[in-house]
VEXDREN-2710 file (C-alpha; in Angstrom, 1 decimal):
% VEXDREN-2710
k/r/px/py/pz
1/UNK/123.0/97.0/79.2
2/UNK/122.8/100.3/77.2
3/UNK/119.8/102.6/77.8
4/UNK/118.1/103.6/74.4
5/UNK/114.9/105.1/73.4
6/UNK/112.1/102.6/74.2
7/UNK/114.1/100.9/77.1
8/UNK/112.1/99.9/80.1
9/UNK/114.1/101.1/83.1
10/UNK/113.8/100.9/86.9
11/UNK/114.5/103.9/89.0
12/UNK/117.3/103.5/91.7
13/UNK/116.7/106.9/93.5
14/UNK/114.1/109.4/94.1
15/UNK/110.4/109.4/95.0
16/UNK/109.9/106.9/92.2
17/UNK/112.5/104.3/93.5
18/UNK/111.8/100.8/92.4
19/UNK/109.1/101.8/89.8
20/UNK/109.4/100.9/86.1
21/UNK/109.2/103.6/83.3
22/UNK/109.9/103.9/79.6
23/UNK/112.7/106.1/78.2
24/UNK/111.1/108.5/75.6
25/UNK/114.3/110.4/74.7
26/UNK/118.0/110.8/75.8
27/UNK/120.0/114.1/76.2
28/UNK/123.6/114.0/77.3
29/UNK/123.7/112.3/80.8
30/UNK/119.9/112.5/81.2
31/UNK/117.0/110.4/80.1
32/UNK/113.4/111.6/79.8
33/UNK/111.2/108.8/81.2
34/UNK/107.3/108.3/81.6
35/UNK/105.2/105.9/83.2
36/UNK/101.7/107.0/81.9
37/UNK/100.4/107.9/85.3
38/UNK/102.6/110.5/87.3
39/UNK/104.7/111.4/84.2
40/UNK/102.7/111.2/81.1
41/UNK/104.1/111.1/77.5
42/UNK/103.4/114.7/77.0
43/UNK/105.4/115.8/80.1
44/UNK/108.2/113.2/80.8
45/UNK/110.5/113.3/83.8
46/UNK/114.1/114.3/83.4
47/UNK/116.2/111.7/85.2
48/UNK/119.9/111.3/85.6
49/UNK/121.2/108.2/83.9
50/UNK/123.0/107.0/87.1
51/UNK/119.7/106.9/88.9
52/UNK/118.1/104.3/86.7
53/UNK/118.8/100.8/85.7
54/UNK/118.2/99.3/82.3
55/UNK/116.2/96.1/81.9
56/UNK/116.8/93.8/78.9
57/UNK/113.5/94.8/77.4
58/UNK/113.2/97.6/74.6
59/UNK/109.7/98.3/73.3
60/UNK/108.0/100.5/70.6
61/UNK/106.5/103.4/72.5
62/UNK/102.7/103.1/72.9
63/UNK/100.3/105.6/71.5
64/UNK/98.5/106.5/74.7
65/UNK/99.2/106.8/78.4
66/UNK/96.7/104.0/79.1
67/UNK/98.5/101.5/76.9
68/UNK/101.8/102.4/78.6
69/UNK/100.3/101.9/82.0
70/UNK/99.0/98.5/81.1
71/UNK/102.3/97.5/79.5
72/UNK/104.3/98.6/82.5
73/UNK/101.9/97.0/85.0
74/UNK/102.2/93.6/83.3
75/UNK/105.9/94.1/83.1
76/UNK/106.3/94.8/86.8
77/UNK/104.3/91.8/87.8
78/UNK/106.6/89.6/85.7
79/UNK/110.0/91.0/87.0
END
């Protein structure tokens, strides 16, 4: 599965291992991800593409961090 803007991804490495995030932008071999709590939409985390796994879900980016947290929380309980 290709990683695109709006993809929900799961981290394979790092302190956020096994956590879900949303890709807000892509640059070369890096993705900028946010989860709405530790990495807010204003300050996304730069993550190497080989350290994340794409899910089949692509969303429209929420307007607020609170909406993003709610969406990811409901997603992680399903998966």
